[in-house]
C-alpha angles and dihedrals in degrees: 000000000000121000118238128231088245091057091050090049089051091050089053092045091053091046091054092047091049090056092049125086091259096060124189131302119235089257091052091048089054091048090049092051091049093048092048090051090049090050093049092048090050092052091048092049092050093048092047091052091050094049093045091057095047122110119197121212131179127227091277093053096254117147107247097170110145114258092239090057092044089055092050090049092048092049089053093048094248095118136041 
């Protein structure tokens, strides 16, 4: 699940408030933790998708993609 710009803005808003003299309430701390987890999961998902669509070739043009990655790509229909 991708994170929205509004959620990123809220993460930043909570971070600024945490640094201020007011600090965060327990409910805001929980919200911040949930939003951070969502952000981290989104980054992981994006990175995984990028890696899973990568094909490695050597200087001679030979496919040197690891077998484990080839299997993942084949299972997703990205490779013959």
